[in-house]
C-alpha positions in Angstrom: 0.0 0.0 0.0 1.3 3.5 -0.9 2.3 5.8 1.9 1.2 8.8 -0.2 -2.0 10.3 1.1 -4.6 12.7 -0.4 -5.9 15.5 1.8 -9.0 13.5 2.9 -6.8 10.6 3.9 -4.6 12.4 6.4 -4.5 11.6 10.1 -6.0 14.6 11.9 -4.6 15.6 15.3 -7.0 16.6 18.2 -4.8 18.9 20.1 -3.1 22.3 19.4 0.4 23.8 20.1 0.3 27.5 20.8 2.9 30.1 21.7 1.9 33.5 23.2 4.5 36.2 23.5 4.7 39.8 24.5 6.5 42.3 26.7 6.5 42.0 30.5 3.3 42.9 32.3 0.9 41.9 29.5 -0.7 39.1 31.5 0.8 36.3 29.2 0.8 33.7 32.0 -2.8 34.4 33.0 -3.9 34.3 29.4 -2.1 30.9 28.9 -3.9 29.5 32.0 -7.2 30.3 30.3 -6.6 27.1 28.2 -8.8 24.1 29.2 -7.8 22.2 32.4 -4.2 23.5 32.5 -1.1 22.1 34.3 1.5 24.8 34.7 5.2 24.0 34.3 6.8 27.0 36.0 10.4 27.2 34.7 11.2 30.7 35.9 9.5 30.9 39.2 6.8 33.2 37.8 3.8 31.6 39.4 4.2 34.0 42.4 3.3 36.9 40.0 0.0 35.4 38.9 -3.1 36.6 40.7 -4.3 33.9 43.1 -7.8 34.1 41.6 -6.4 32.7 38.4 -4.6 29.9 40.1 -7.8 28.4 41.6 -7.9 24.9 40.4 -4.6 25.1 38.6 -1.8 22.6 39.6 1.8 23.7 39.2 5.2 22.0 38.8 8.0 24.3 40.0 10.7 22.9 37.7 14.2 22.7 39.1 15.8 20.5 36.3 14.8 18.9 33.0 14.6 15.6 34.7 11.5 17.0 36.6 9.8 17.4 33.3 10.7 13.9 32.1 9.3 12.5 35.4 6.1 14.6 35.2 5.3 13.4 31.6 5.6 9.8 32.8 2.9 10.4 35.5 -0.8 10.0 35.1 -1.9 13.3 33.5 -5.5 12.4 32.7 -6.8 15.2 34.9 -5.3 17.8 32.5 -6.1 18.8 28.9 -3.3 21.4 28.5 0.3 21.7 29.6 1.4 25.4 30.0 5.1 26.1 29.7 6.2 29.4 31.3 8.5 30.5 29.9 9.8 28.6 26.8 13.0 30.5 26.9 13.8 29.2 30.4 12.7 25.8 29.4 15.3 25.8 26.6 17.9 26.8 29.2 17.0 23.8 31.3 17.4 21.5 28.2 20.8 23.1 27.5 21.9 22.4 31.1 20.6 18.8 30.8 22.5 18.3 27.5 25.7 20.4 28.1 26.1 20.9 31.9 27.7 24.2 32.7 29.5 24.7 29.3 28.1 26.7 26.4 26.5 24.6 23.7 28.4 24.0 20.6 27.1 23.8 17.0 26.9 20.0 17.4 24.9 20.3 20.6 22.0 22.2 19.0 20.6 19.2 17.1 20.2 17.3 20.3 18.8 20.3 22.1 16.2 20.8 19.4 15.4 17.1 19.4 14.7 17.2 23.1 12.2 20.0 22.5 10.6 18.1 19.7 10.4 15.0 22.0 8.5 17.2 24.6 5.9 18.5 22.1 5.4 15.1 20.5 5.0 13.5 23.9 2.3 16.0 24.7 0.6 15.1 21.4 0.8 11.4 22.2 -0.7 12.1 25.6 -3.5 14.0 23.8 -2.6 17.3 25.6 -2.7 20.8 24.2 0.6 22.7 24.6 0.6 26.5 25.4 4.1 28.1 25.6 4.7 31.6 27.1 7.6 33.7 25.8 9.0 37.1 26.4 9.3 39.6 23.5 12.4 40.3 21.5 13.1 42.2 18.3 14.6 41.4 14.9 15.8 43.9 12.4 14.5 43.5 8.8 15.9 46.4 6.8 14.4 49.5 8.3 11.7 47.6 10.2 11.9 46.3 13.7 9.9 43.1 14.1 8.7 41.8 17.4 9.5 38.1 17.9 9.5 35.5 20.7 12.6 35.7 22.9 14.4 32.5 22.0 17.9 31.6 21.1 18.6 32.0 17.4 20.0 28.5 17.1 16.6 26.9 17.8 14.1 29.6 17.0 13.0 28.2 13.6 12.8 24.6 14.8 10.6 25.6 17.7 8.3 27.8 15.7 7.9 25.0 13.1 6.4 22.8 15.8 3.7 25.3 16.5 0.1 25.5 15.2 -0.5 29.0 16.4 1.9 31.9 17.3 0.3 34.9 18.9 1.6 38.4 19.8 0.0 40.0 22.9 0.3 43.7 23.3 -1.4 46.8 24.7 -3.0 49.2 22.2 -4.7 52.5 22.7 -8.2 52.9 21.2 -9.5 56.4 21.5 -7.5 56.9 24.6 -8.5 53.6 26.1 -5.8 51.0 26.6 -6.8 47.5 25.4 -4.9 44.3 25.4 -5.0 42.6 22.0 -3.6 39.5 20.4 -2.9 38.7 16.8 -1.8 35.5 15.2 -1.3 37.0 11.8 2.3 37.6 10.8 2.9 41.3 9.9 5.7 43.6 9.2 5.9 44.4 12.9 5.4 41.0 14.5 5.9 37.3 13.8 2.8 35.1 13.9 1.2 31.9 12.7 -2.5 31.6 12.1 -3.6 28.2 10.7 -7.3 28.4 11.4 -8.2 31.9 10.2 -8.7 33.4 13.6 -9.7 37.1 13.5 -6.8 39.4 12.6 -6.9 41.2 16.0 -8.7 39.9 19.0 -9.3 42.0 22.2 -8.4 40.2 25.4 -10.8 41.3 28.1 -9.8 42.4 31.6 -11.4 40.0 34.0 -10.3 41.5 37.4 -11.6 44.5 39.1 -9.4 47.1 40.7 -9.3 45.1 43.9 -8.0 42.0 42.0 -11.2 40.1 42.2 -12.4 38.1 39.2 -15.2 39.6 37.2 -15.5 36.8 34.6 -14.1 33.3 34.0 -10.6 33.0 32.7 -11.4 31.1 29.5 -10.3 33.2 26.6 -7.8 30.7 25.1 -10.2 27.8 25.6 -13.2 29.6 24.0 -11.7 32.0 21.5 -8.6 30.2 20.3 -8.6 26.4 21.0 -12.3 25.8 20.3 -12.2 27.4 16.8 -9.0 25.5 16.0 -10.5 22.1 17.2 -13.7 22.9 15.2 -11.5 23.2 12.1 -9.8 19.9 12.9 -13.2 18.3 13.6 -14.4 19.4 10.2 -11.4 17.8 8.6 -11.9 14.6 10.5 -15.5 14.5 9.4 -14.4 14.9 5.8 -11.8 12.1 6.3 -14.4 9.8 7.8 -16.7 10.5 4.9 -13.9 9.7 2.5 -13.1 6.5 4.3 -16.7 5.3 4.1 -17.2 6.1 0.4 -13.8 4.6 -0.5 -14.7 1.4 1.4 -18.0 1.1 -0.5 -16.3 1.8 -3.8 -13.6 -0.9 -3.2 -16.3 -3.4 -2.2 -18.3 -2.8 -5.4 -15.2 -2.9 -7.7 -14.1 -6.2 -6.1 -17.5 -7.7 -7.1 -17.1 -6.8 -10.8 -16.4 -10.0 -12.7 -17.4 -9.2 -16.3 -18.4 -6.5 -18.8 -21.9 -6.3 -17.5 -20.7 -5.5 -14.0 -18.2 -3.0 -15.3 -20.8 -1.1 -17.4 -23.1 -1.0 -14.4 -20.4 0.5 -12.2 -19.3 3.0 -14.8 -22.8 4.3 -15.1 -23.1 4.8 -11.4 -19.6 6.1 -10.6 -20.8 9.7 -10.2 -23.7 8.7 -7.9 -21.5 7.9 -4.9 -21.4 10.5 -2.1 -17.8 11.5 -3.0 -15.5 13.3 -0.6 -12.1 14.8 -1.5 -10.4 12.8 -4.1 -12.6 9.7 -3.8 -14.0 10.0 -7.4 -10.5 10.1 -8.9 -9.6 7.1 -6.8 -12.7 5.3 -7.9 -11.7 5.8 -11.6 -8.2 4.6 -10.9 -9.3 1.4 -9.1 -11.9 0.8 -11.8 -9.4 1.1 -14.6 -7.1 -1.4 -12.8 -10.0 -3.8 -12.5 -11.0 -3.5 -16.1 -7.3 -4.2 -17.1 -7.2 -7.2 -14.8 -10.3 -8.7 -16.4 -9.1 -7.9 -19.9 -12.2 -6.0 -20.9 -12.4 -4.1 -24.2 -13.7 -0.6 -24.3 -15.8 0.7 -27.3 -15.3 4.5 -27.5 -18.4 4.8 -29.8 -20.9 3.1 -27.4 -18.8 4.0 -24.3 -19.3 0.5 -23.0 -17.1 -2.5 -22.1 -17.3 -6.0 -23.6 -15.7 -9.2 -22.4 -12.4 -10.2 -24.1 -13.9 -13.4 -25.6 -17.0 -11.6 -27.0 -17.5 -12.0 -30.7 
């Protein structure tokens, strides 16, 4: 069987990998914890800066070494749907220490460092967990433009971003004199981004604490406004794949039952009547052509019908 797959044949994941980045004080950690049923991996001891109201029901791992992460991922994590990494820059530092000890990484080390990060994200996927990474903001010069990017080491920036489904930039904007937090997943000439499910270009992130620090609304922005639309997109693709599988199974079954020209003509007349999905019609034609060749049937281009090889 060929390993090549059409779009409707692809295996569709059911989780999402997101990175949220921005300057200090934007509420990145709180926003990340608005993902569904989060477990916080606190790499830079930042949990103490999060409002206690937003830690209600949130379990935390205060990471002291990379082996802590390896041990946690081997535990029963069925109570959680999302693993929040805060921050990813510090996480990479822990991986470097794990791989290199106290020395600076060499060029040869970076493949192993990046591979460890890939192991982490793929382990989360295998555990059916969403991954939300928090990152500080850095800048990159592109000609005369200054572009805001996640604060990551240059040696592993591309390999990390490649693993992501969504990359969002969180910032404060002024709208008619009113300061509002917004997030965009669209790449622009002023920020890096990655938007694979057509989220709105700019989304306002509401303030959910009053001036006394008391919650005024549930902390669920990422769950409702980001992950739900993404998973809805994946569900639509999965439904299309299931429909494809069902129609292809029916097509294969009917083609297997063709034994002569009469059966071939009957199938050819009905090939467009199947509830086709994706490339199933093209596959049906290909499988039918192979069956006709196997049976040695003759095609009459005038009548557009098949006859048996031994017909007069």
